[in-house]
C-alpha positions in Angstrom: -28.4 -58.3 -12.0 -30.9 -57.4 -14.6 -29.8 -56.3 -18.2 -32.8 -53.9 -19.3 -33.5 -52.8 -22.8 -36.4 -50.3 -23.1 -38.4 -50.2 -25.3 -37.8 -54.1 -26.2 -39.7 -53.7 -29.1 -40.0 -50.9 -31.4 -39.2 -49.5 -34.6 -35.8 -49.2 -36.1 -35.4 -45.6 -35.6 -36.5 -45.3 -32.0 -33.6 -45.1 -29.6 -33.0 -47.6 -26.6 -32.0 -47.3 -23.2 -29.8 -49.9 -22.3 -29.0 -50.3 -18.9 -27.7 -52.9 -16.3 -28.7 -52.9 -12.7 -28.1 -55.0 -9.9 -24.5 -55.5 -10.6 -21.7 -55.4 -7.8 -20.7 -51.7 -7.4 -17.7 -51.3 -9.2 -17.8 -54.5 -11.3 -16.4 -54.6 -14.5 -19.3 -55.9 -16.7 -18.9 -57.1 -20.5 -21.9 -56.1 -22.5 -22.3 -57.6 -25.4 -24.5 -57.8 -28.6 -25.1 -60.1 -31.5 -28.1 -59.2 -34.1 -29.2 -61.3 -36.8 -30.7 -59.0 -39.8 -33.7 -60.0 -42.2 -30.9 -60.4 -44.9 -29.5 -63.3 -43.5 -26.4 -61.0 -42.0 -25.2 -61.4 -38.6 -23.5 -59.1 -36.7 -21.8 -58.7 -33.0 -20.0 -56.0 -30.9 -19.2 -55.9 -26.8 -18.0 -53.2 -24.7 -17.0 -53.2 -21.1 -18.2 -50.9 -18.4 -17.4 -49.9 -14.8 -20.8 -50.3 -12.5 -21.2 -47.3 -10.3 -21.7 -47.0 -6.5 -25.2 -48.6 -7.1 -24.0 -51.3 -9.1 -25.6 -49.3 -12.4 -24.3 -49.2 -15.9 -26.3 -47.0 -18.3 -25.2 -46.7 -21.8 -26.7 -43.1 -22.2 -24.4 -42.2 -19.1 -21.2 -44.3 -19.0 -18.6 -44.5 -21.9 -16.9 -48.1 -22.1 -13.6 -48.9 -20.5 -12.8 -50.6 -23.9 -14.9 -52.6 -26.4 -16.2 -51.8 -30.2 -16.5 -48.3 -29.6 -15.8 -45.0 -27.7 -17.3 -42.4 -25.7 -20.4 -42.1 -24.5 -23.3 -43.1 -26.9 -26.6 -44.6 -26.2 -26.9 -46.9 -29.3 -22.9 -47.4 -29.5 -23.7 -51.5 -28.9 -25.7 -51.3 -32.1 -23.6 -49.1 -34.5 -20.7 -50.5 -33.8 -21.1 -53.8 -34.7 -19.3 -55.8 -36.8 -20.2 -58.1 -39.7 -19.8 -62.0 -38.6 -21.9 -63.6 -41.4 -22.4 -62.1 -44.8 -26.2 -61.1 -46.0 -27.9 -63.7 -48.4 -28.6 -62.9 -52.2 -31.7 -60.7 -52.3 -33.8 -63.4 -54.0 -33.4 -65.7 -51.1 -34.7 -63.4 -48.1 -38.4 -62.3 -49.5 -39.1 -58.7 -48.5 -37.0 -57.5 -46.1 -39.2 -54.8 -44.6 -41.8 -57.6 -43.7 -39.3 -59.4 -40.9 -38.0 -57.5 -37.7 -34.4 -56.9 -36.7 -33.6 -59.2 -33.6 -30.8 -58.8 -31.3 -29.6 -60.5 -28.2 -27.9 -58.8 -25.2 -25.8 -60.5 -22.4 -24.2 -58.5 -19.4 -21.3 -60.8 -17.9 -19.4 -60.0 -14.9 -17.6 -63.3 -14.8 -19.9 -64.1 -11.8 -23.0 -62.9 -12.9 -24.9 -63.0 -16.0 -28.1 -61.2 -17.6 -29.7 -61.5 -20.8 -32.2 -59.2 -22.6 -33.5 -59.3 -26.2 -34.4 -56.3 -28.7 -36.5 -56.4 -31.6 -36.6 -53.2 -34.1 -39.3 -53.3 -37.0 -39.4 -51.4 -40.1 -43.2 -51.5 -40.2 -45.3 -50.5 -37.8 -48.2 -52.2 -36.7 -51.0 -51.5 -39.4 -48.7 -50.3 -42.2 -49.7 -51.8 -45.5 -47.5 -53.3 -48.6 -48.6 -53.3 -52.0 -46.6 -54.5 -54.9 -46.2 -52.0 -57.9 -45.7 -53.9 -61.6 -47.8 -52.0 -64.3 -47.1 -49.5 -66.9 -43.2 -50.2 -66.9 -43.3 -49.3 -63.2 -41.5 -51.6 -60.3 -41.8 -50.7 -57.1 -43.5 -51.6 -53.5 -45.8 -48.9 -52.0 -46.1 -48.8 -48.1 -49.3 -47.1 -46.6 -49.7 -45.8 -42.8 -52.2 -47.5 -40.6 -55.6 -45.8 -40.2 -58.1 -44.1 -42.4 -57.7 -41.0 -44.7 -55.1 -39.5 -47.1 -51.4 -38.8 -46.2 -48.7 -36.8 -47.9 -46.5 -39.3 -50.2 -43.0 -39.9 -51.0 -41.2 -41.6 -53.6 -37.8 -43.3 -52.2 -35.0 -44.1 -54.5 -31.9 -46.2 -54.3 -28.3 -45.4 -55.6 -26.2 -47.0 -57.8 -26.7 -50.3 -56.4 -29.9 -50.8 -57.5 -32.9 -52.6 -56.3 -36.0 -51.2 -54.3 -35.6 -49.2 -50.6 -38.4 -51.3 -49.0 -37.1 -50.5 -45.6 -36.7 -46.8 -45.9 -40.5 -46.6 -47.4 -41.5 -49.0 -44.7 -40.4 -46.9 -41.8 -41.4 -43.7 -43.7 -44.7 -45.4 -44.0 -44.9 -46.0 -39.9 -44.4 -42.2 -39.7 -47.1 -41.3 -41.8 -46.3 -40.9 -45.2 -47.7 -43.1 -48.3 -43.9 -44.3 -49.3 -43.6 -45.6 -52.6 -40.0 -47.5 -53.1 -39.6 -47.0 -57.2 -37.0 -49.4 -58.4 -35.2 -48.3 -61.9 -32.1 -50.6 -62.1 -31.2 -53.9 -60.7 -34.4 -55.5 -59.4 -36.6 -58.1 -61.2 -38.5 -56.9 -64.3 -35.9 -54.0 -64.3 -32.6 -54.0 -66.7 -29.3 -55.0 -64.9 -27.6 -51.4 -65.3 -28.4 -48.1 -64.8 -27.3 -46.8 -68.4 -29.9 -45.1 -70.5 -32.6 -45.2 -67.8 -35.5 -42.8 -68.7 -36.4 -40.0 -66.8 -40.3 -40.3 -68.5 -40.5 -43.7 -65.9 -40.1 -41.5 -62.8 -42.6 -39.1 -64.2 -45.1 -42.0 -64.6 -44.5 -43.5 -61.1 -45.1 -39.8 -59.7 -48.4 -39.7 -61.4 -49.3 -43.1 -60.0 -48.5 -42.3 -56.6 -50.4 -39.2 -56.6 -53.5 -40.5 -58.3 -53.0 -44.0 -56.4 -52.9 -42.1 -52.6 -54.5 -38.7 -53.4 -52.1 -37.1 -50.8 -53.5 -33.7 -49.0 -52.5 -30.8 -51.3 -50.9 -33.1 -54.0 -47.8 -33.2 -52.1 -45.5 -35.9 -53.4 -41.8 -35.4 -52.3 -38.7 -37.2 -54.1 -36.1 -38.7 -51.7 -32.8 -40.7 -52.9 -29.3 -41.4 -51.7 -26.2 -41.0 -53.6 -27.4 -41.4 -57.5 -30.8 -41.4 -56.2 -29.6 -38.1 -54.5 -28.5 -36.8 -58.2 -31.6 -38.0 -59.4 -34.1 -36.5 -56.8 -32.8 -33.0 -57.6 -32.6 -33.8 -61.4 -36.3 -35.0 -61.2 -37.6 -31.9 -59.3 -35.7 -29.4 -61.7 -37.2 -31.8 -65.0 -40.4 -31.9 -63.9 -41.2 -29.2 -61.5 -45.2 -29.5 -61.8 -44.9 -33.0 -60.6 -42.6 -32.8 -57.4 -43.4 -30.8 -54.7 -39.9 -31.2 -52.3 -37.0 -32.9 -52.7 -34.6 -34.9 -50.2 -31.3 -35.7 -51.7 -28.9 -37.7 -49.4 -25.2 -37.5 -50.4 -26.2 -36.1 -53.9 -24.6 -34.9 -56.9 -25.2 -31.3 -58.0 -24.2 -32.4 -62.2 -25.3 -35.2 -64.2 -23.1 -38.1 -64.0 -22.0 -40.8 -66.5 -23.2 -44.5 -65.5 -19.8 -44.6 -63.5 -19.9 -47.9 -61.4 -23.4 -49.2 -62.5 -22.6 -49.4 -66.2 -23.7 -51.6 -68.8 -20.3 -52.4 -70.7 -22.1 -52.7 -74.0 -23.8 -49.1 -73.7 -20.8 -46.7 -73.3 -19.4 -48.3 -69.9 -18.9 -45.9 -67.1 -18.4 -43.0 -69.3 -21.8 -43.7 -71.1 -24.9 -41.8 -70.6 -26.9 -42.6 -67.0 -30.2 -41.0 -68.1 -32.4 -40.2 -71.3 -35.4 -37.5 -71.4 -37.7 -38.0 -74.6 -35.0 -40.6 -76.0 -32.0 -38.4 -75.8 -29.0 -38.9 -73.5 -28.6 -36.5 -70.9 -25.0 -34.4 -71.1 -23.1 -35.6 -68.4 -19.8 -34.3 -66.6 -17.4 -36.5 -68.5 -18.7 -35.8 -72.1 -16.0 -33.6 -73.9 -14.2 -32.9 -70.2 -10.7 -31.8 -70.7 -9.6 -32.8 -66.7 -11.6 -35.9 -66.4 -9.5 -39.0 -65.6 -10.1 -42.1 -63.7 -6.2 -42.9 -63.1 -6.4 -41.4 -59.3 -9.1 -44.2 -58.6 -8.1 -46.8 -61.1 -4.3 -46.5 -60.1 -4.9 -46.1 -56.3 -4.1 -48.2 -53.6 -7.1 -50.5 -51.7 -9.2 -49.0 -50.1 -9.7 -46.6 -53.4 -11.6 -43.4 -53.2 -14.3 -43.2 -56.0 -14.2 -39.4 -55.4 -10.8 -38.9 -56.5 -11.5 -39.9 -59.8 -14.9 -38.2 -60.0 -13.0 -34.6 -59.0 -11.4 -34.6 -61.7 -14.0 -33.8 -63.7 -14.7 -30.8 -61.6 -11.6 -28.9 -63.0 -13.0 -28.4 -66.5 -16.0 -25.6 -65.7 -17.3 -25.5 -69.0 -18.1 -29.2 -68.8 -19.5 -29.0 -65.2 -21.9 -26.1 -66.8 -23.4 -28.0 -69.8 -23.6 -31.2 -66.9 -25.2 -29.1 -64.3 -28.5 -29.7 -62.9 -30.5 -26.6 -63.1 -32.3 -26.9 -59.5 -33.3 -23.2 -59.7 -36.6 -25.0 -61.8 -37.6 -27.0 -58.9 -40.6 -25.8 -57.2 -40.4 -26.5 -53.3 -38.1 -26.8 -50.7 -34.7 -28.9 -50.9 -33.2 -30.8 -48.5 -29.4 -32.0 -48.7 -27.6 -34.4 -46.4 -23.9 -34.7 -47.0 -20.9 -36.4 -45.4 -17.5 -34.4 -45.7 -15.6 -37.3 -45.9 -17.7 -38.6 -48.7 -15.6 -41.1 -50.7 -17.8 -42.2 -52.9 -18.1 -38.3 -54.6 -17.5 -35.0 -53.4 -20.9 -34.7 -51.9 -20.7 -31.8 -49.9 -19.0 -29.8 -52.5 -21.5 -30.6 -54.9 -24.6 -29.9 -52.1 -22.9 -26.3 -51.7 -22.8 -25.7 -55.4 -26.8 -26.2 -55.3 -27.4 -24.2 -52.5 -25.5 -21.1 -54.2 -27.2 -21.9 -57.5 -30.6 -21.6 -55.3 -29.5 -18.5 -53.2 -28.6 -16.9 -56.8 -32.1 -17.7 -57.9 -34.0 -16.2 -55.0 -35.7 -19.6 -54.6 -38.5 -19.0 -52.6 -38.8 -22.4 -50.9 -36.8 -23.3 -47.7 -33.3 -25.1 -48.7 -31.2 -26.8 -46.2 -28.0 -28.5 -46.2 -26.9 -30.2 -43.6 -22.9 -31.1 -44.0 -21.7 -33.8 -41.3 -18.1 -33.2 -40.3 -16.0 -36.2 -40.6 -19.0 -38.3 -42.3 -18.9 -40.3 -45.3 -21.0 -41.7 -48.3 -23.1 -44.3 -46.0 -25.9 -41.7 -44.3 -29.0 -43.7 -44.4 -31.5 -44.5 -41.6 -30.1 -44.7 -37.8 -29.3 -47.5 -35.2 -28.2 -50.1 -37.6 -24.5 -51.0 -37.8 -22.0 -48.4 -39.8 -18.6 -50.5 -39.3 -18.7 -51.2 -43.2 -16.8 -48.4 -44.4 -15.2 -50.1 -47.5 -17.4 -52.9 -49.6 -17.4 -53.8 -53.2 -19.9 -52.1 -55.4 -23.3 -54.2 -56.1 -22.7 -53.9 -59.8 -18.8 -53.0 -60.6 -17.5 -55.4 -57.6 -14.4 -53.1 -56.9 -13.9 -52.4 -53.6 -13.9 -48.9 -52.3 -14.4 -46.8 -49.3 -17.4 -44.8 -48.7 -15.4 -42.7 -45.9 -16.1 -41.3 -42.7 -15.8 -43.4 -39.6 -18.5 -45.8 -37.8 -19.2 -43.4 -35.1 -19.4 -40.2 -37.7 -21.3 -42.1 -39.9 -23.6 -43.2 -37.0 -24.3 -39.7 -35.7 -25.1 -38.4 -39.4 -27.5 -41.2 -39.9 -29.1 -40.4 -36.7 -29.3 -36.6 -36.9 -30.2 -36.5 -40.7 -32.9 -39.0 -40.2 -34.9 -36.8 -37.4 -34.0 -33.8 -39.5 -35.6 -35.2 -42.6 -39.0 -36.4 -41.3 -39.5 -32.7 -39.8 -38.6 -31.5 -42.9 -41.2 -33.7 -45.2 -44.0 -32.8 -42.2 -43.4 -29.6 -42.6 -43.2 -29.1 -46.2 -46.2 -31.3 -46.6 -48.3 -29.2 -44.1 -47.2 -26.0 -46.2 -48.6 -27.5 -49.3 -51.9 -28.6 -47.7 -52.4 -25.4 -46.2 -51.6 -23.4 -49.8 -54.3 -25.7 -51.3 -56.9 -25.6 -48.8 
């Protein structure tokens, strides 16, 4: 009996073909996986399959009889893993993107056993990493292998803070010069999101464009959650600098500091962003309907969205805080989950779509809404069972919504759509400037 994983060593976003051959026909075969992540976390899952008349189990074809997932899913064994060991503190692991994800798989009938290994990498061979620590900027630049220039992307994390090196490394592996830019929650940066100046991001965009000289001057901004709000906000505030916007589970209005707030600067109802030294108006200010009670007084796992949604009842406050997305001079891609527990990202993306359509926005704008998915839509082929978690800053446990299966599907489909969107946008920008 053989357990095959093809390809055995590839980028994280490459789907694998997991297959058992040479098993007794009709035998029940338990296929198990255990994975070590470079952050020190360990995950595991298993599913039992019935071998066909040829003694074959094929995860691309066969649904498990029982196990950690249901239905046919080629990568179900990967995304359905549960956490066994928690991740280490960030300062104890080093750069995550520099090390691969290592999985060990076994197939067992009770009398026969086979093993296989799988390696998933964030960076393709030849991708280079360069730390940025100048002019108040903190981030990491990843460059694709080979000579020549490449379209560029600024990558922004959400309200957990930090520097999203894994996503930037994957983007570089697909031909983009990717700058993972931090703005709080990383060494050399504030601990909180409160009063973050937008000018810092303008400097980061300018630095990236000057450093990599992208074809057509193309620099996109991509962010998730608060980073998705920020990506739209940067496109609207600095339209001459931002060539395209990718907003994962975004906001359509400017929010306060919320869960990532500095208690000494207004707390969660204080400002998150400033421009020219002045805080931007946010939706919680002078809001007649806003209340955190539906969130604060809820039974665990709480949904942060229940608090945020109360603020949307005051149309005047929403109008004052609305991001003027019609100012964006380039294509826009938004990705949302209809069961987002952190905030109503689908509703927000629909608001943005309506504003762009009303303004006859001349560039493509696309909203991919994934039914039943939650807030945790990221890159594909990683465990998605972590639905409720303590917020990295506030420590409050809340659910992001969705299920492991819906979030896995959304992460896979949106990732490939996002890569195609960026390639198309960059190609158009290059042609227009040529």
